[in-house]
C-alpha positions in Angstrom: -18.0 -3.4 -3.8 -16.7 -4.9 -0.7 -13.7 -7.1 -1.0 -13.9 -10.9 -0.3 -10.2 -11.4 0.4 -6.8 -9.7 0.3 -4.1 -8.4 2.6 -3.6 -5.0 4.5 -0.2 -3.4 5.1 1.7 -7.0 4.8 5.3 -7.6 4.9 7.0 -10.7 4.1 10.6 -11.4 5.0 12.6 -14.6 4.4 15.7 -14.2 6.9 17.2 -10.8 6.5 15.7 -10.4 2.9 12.3 -8.5 2.6 10.3 -9.8 -0.2 7.7 -7.0 -0.1 6.8 -4.4 2.6 3.5 -2.6 3.4 1.5 -4.1 0.4 -2.4 -4.1 0.4 -4.4 -5.7 -2.0 -8.3 -6.1 -2.0 -10.1 -8.8 -4.1 -13.6 -8.1 -5.1 -16.2 -10.4 -6.1 -16.8 -10.8 -9.9 -13.3 -9.4 -10.9 -10.2 -11.0 -12.1 -6.9 -9.5 -10.7 -3.5 -10.5 -12.5 -0.5 -10.6 -10.2 2.5 -9.6 -12.3 6.4 -8.9 -11.5 9.7 -10.3 -11.9 10.7 -13.6 -10.7 11.5 -13.5 -7.1 9.2 -10.5 -6.4 6.8 -12.3 -4.1 3.7 -13.2 -6.3 3.6 -16.7 -4.7 4.2 -15.6 -1.3 1.4 -13.1 -1.6 -1.1 -15.6 -2.8 -0.1 -17.9 0.2 -0.6 -14.9 2.4 -3.9 -14.1 0.8 -5.0 -17.9 1.2 -4.1 -18.1 4.9 -1.2 -20.7 4.3 1.7 -18.2 5.2 1.6 -15.3 8.0 3.2 -12.1 7.2 5.8 -10.7 9.5 3.6 -7.5 9.7 0.1 -6.7 8.6 -2.7 -9.2 7.9 -4.6 -11.1 5.6 -8.4 -10.5 5.2 -10.9 -12.9 4.4 -14.8 -12.8 4.7 -15.6 -16.2 3.2 -13.8 -19.5 1.6 -10.7 -19.2 -0.3 -9.0 -21.8 -2.6 -5.5 -21.6 -3.7 -4.4 -23.8 -6.7 -0.7 -24.4 -7.1 -0.3 -25.3 -10.8 3.4 -26.9 -10.5 2.0 -29.9 -8.8 1.0 -32.7 -11.2 -1.7 -35.2 -10.3 -1.2 -39.1 -10.3 -1.3 -39.9 -14.0 -4.3 -42.3 -13.5 -6.6 -40.0 -11.7 -9.5 -38.8 -13.8 -10.9 -35.0 -13.5 -13.9 -36.3 -11.6 -11.7 -38.3 -9.2 -9.8 -35.0 -8.7 -12.9 -33.2 -8.1 -14.4 -35.8 -5.6 -11.0 -35.7 -3.5 -11.5 -32.0 -3.2 -15.0 -32.3 -2.1 -14.1 -34.9 0.0 -11.8 -32.8 2.2 -14.5 -30.2 2.9 -17.2 -33.1 4.1 -17.8 -33.5 7.7 -15.7 -36.4 9.0 -18.9 -38.5 9.6 -19.9 -38.5 6.0 -17.7 -40.7 4.1 -19.4 -41.0 0.8 -20.4 -38.1 -1.5 -24.3 -37.1 -1.3 -26.3 -35.9 -4.2 -25.5 -32.4 -3.5 -21.8 -33.3 -4.2 -22.7 -34.9 -7.3 -24.4 -32.0 -8.6 -21.5 -29.7 -7.5 -18.7 -32.2 -9.4 -21.0 -32.2 -12.6 -21.4 -28.4 -12.4 -17.8 -27.8 -12.0 -16.8 -30.3 -14.9 -19.5 -28.5 -17.1 -18.0 -25.0 -16.3 -14.4 -26.0 -17.1 -15.4 -27.8 -20.3 -14.4 -31.4 -19.0 -17.6 -33.2 -19.1 -16.6 -35.4 -22.1 -13.3 -36.1 -20.3 -14.5 -36.6 -16.8 -13.5 -40.0 -16.5 -10.5 -40.0 -18.6 -7.1 -40.6 -17.0 -5.3 -37.1 -16.8 -2.2 -38.9 -18.5 -4.3 -38.9 -21.7 -5.1 -35.3 -21.5 -3.4 -32.1 -22.8 -1.6 -29.7 -20.3 -4.5 -27.4 -20.8 -7.0 -29.9 -19.9 -5.1 -30.9 -16.8 -5.1 -27.3 -15.9 -8.9 -27.0 -16.0 -9.0 -30.3 -14.0 -7.4 -28.5 -11.1 -9.8 -25.4 -11.5 -12.7 -27.8 -11.5 -11.8 -29.3 -8.3 -11.3 -26.0 -6.8 -14.5 -24.3 -7.9 -16.8 -27.4 -6.9 -16.4 -26.5 -3.5 -17.9 -23.0 -4.3 -15.3 -20.8 -3.0 -15.7 -17.2 -2.8 -12.3 -16.5 -3.9 -10.0 -18.6 -6.2 -6.3 -17.9 -6.1 -4.2 -19.6 -9.1 -0.3 -19.4 -9.0 0.9 -19.5 -12.6 -2.1 -21.1 -14.3 -0.4 -20.7 -17.9 3.1 -22.1 -17.0 4.0 -24.8 -19.5 1.1 -24.3 -21.8 1.3 -23.2 -25.5 -0.4 -20.1 -26.7 -3.6 -21.9 -27.5 -4.1 -23.5 -23.9 -2.9 -20.2 -22.2 -5.8 -18.4 -23.9 -8.2 -21.3 -23.2 -7.6 -21.2 -19.2 -7.4 -17.3 -18.9 -10.7 -17.1 -20.9 -12.4 -19.9 -18.8 -11.1 -17.8 -15.6 -12.6 -14.6 -17.0 -15.9 -16.5 -17.6 -16.1 -17.6 -13.9 -16.4 -13.9 -12.8 -20.0 -14.3 -13.6 -20.6 -16.5 -10.7 -19.4 -13.5 -8.5 -16.0 -15.5 -7.7 -13.1 -13.1 -6.9 -10.1 -14.2 -9.0 -6.4 -13.6 -8.6 -4.0 -15.3 -10.8 0.0 -14.9 -10.9 0.9 -14.3 -14.6 4.0 -13.7 -16.6 2.9 -12.7 -19.7 1.9 -9.0 -19.3 -0.2 -8.6 -22.7 -2.4 -11.6 -21.7 -2.8 -10.2 -18.2 -3.8 -6.9 -19.9 -6.3 -8.7 -22.1 -8.0 -10.7 -19.6 -7.8 -8.9 -16.2 -10.0 -6.2 -14.8 -7.1 -5.2 -12.7 -3.3 -5.5 -12.6 -1.3 -5.8 -9.4 2.5 -5.1 -10.2 4.7 -6.4 -7.7 8.0 -5.3 -7.8 11.2 -4.1 -5.6 8.9 -4.6 -2.5 6.1 -2.5 -3.6 2.7 -3.2 -5.2 0.8 -1.0 -7.7 -2.7 -2.0 -8.3 -5.2 -0.5 -10.9 -6.7 -0.9 -14.3 -4.3 -2.5 -17.1 -4.1 0.7 -19.0 -2.9 2.7 -16.1 -0.4 -0.2 -14.6 1.0 -1.2 -17.8 2.9 1.7 -18.8 6.3 1.8 -20.4 8.1 3.3 -17.4 6.5 1.3 -14.9 7.4 -1.8 -16.7 10.9 -0.8 -17.4 11.5 0.0 -13.7 9.8 -3.6 -12.8 11.5 -5.7 -15.2 14.6 -3.6 -16.3 13.7 -3.8 -19.8 12.6 -1.2 -22.4 9.1 -1.7 -24.0 6.6 -0.1 -26.1 2.8 -0.4 -25.2 0.3 -0.2 -27.8 -3.4 -0.5 -27.7 -5.1 -3.5 -29.5 -7.0 -1.9 -32.4 -10.4 -3.6 -31.6 -10.1 -4.9 -27.9 -8.3 -1.8 -26.7 -6.1 -3.6 -24.1 -2.3 -2.9 -23.8 0.0 -4.8 -25.7 3.6 -4.9 -24.2 6.2 -5.4 -27.0 10.3 -5.1 -26.2 11.8 -2.5 -28.1 
């Protein structure tokens, strides 16, 4: 399956510090890739390089179609509604001479709000919504523009377990639209549960593959400097990572 986006032999440095070196990653349509690794390993930098917002010192990003990056740490104004957030995202992509949304924009907004489960809250101020709903509003704004690849930096940060699962389940459902999705995550078990592939970034290197191949005790110990045991979920079969 041809890749929609990714990086080839990319190296990123900040000053004299090399964040990662000679990293390659391909994002295929209809797949969810979880980018995991310790703090400071370069997960956010990797997403920015793929999105074209940052140039690597070596190597290159590859893109065959539109890409959207969602940075979850940015809070929208409290009086903005999900519909307004979606409309704003669409307005940024409209030709400069078309100031108002047309029927196609309205249909795209309605479809994005429906896919993210926000139809009933479309006109509510985000200040009245849960953190999980706000996260879904950002994702609605991203997918309304029909990107080929959706990149999300830490979509589960500051969410309790219920909303983490809610957001990840929604991202997994978006695969049926053929979108290539990459999300930087911290929880290894949730990454193994929802992702098709795990991209483990540590010590400047990246290893990518199916969850049961990448999430192994030795690889996790080397990456995070902590001993874990890895079990298989009795019904789902995905890896469950527990500290010793």
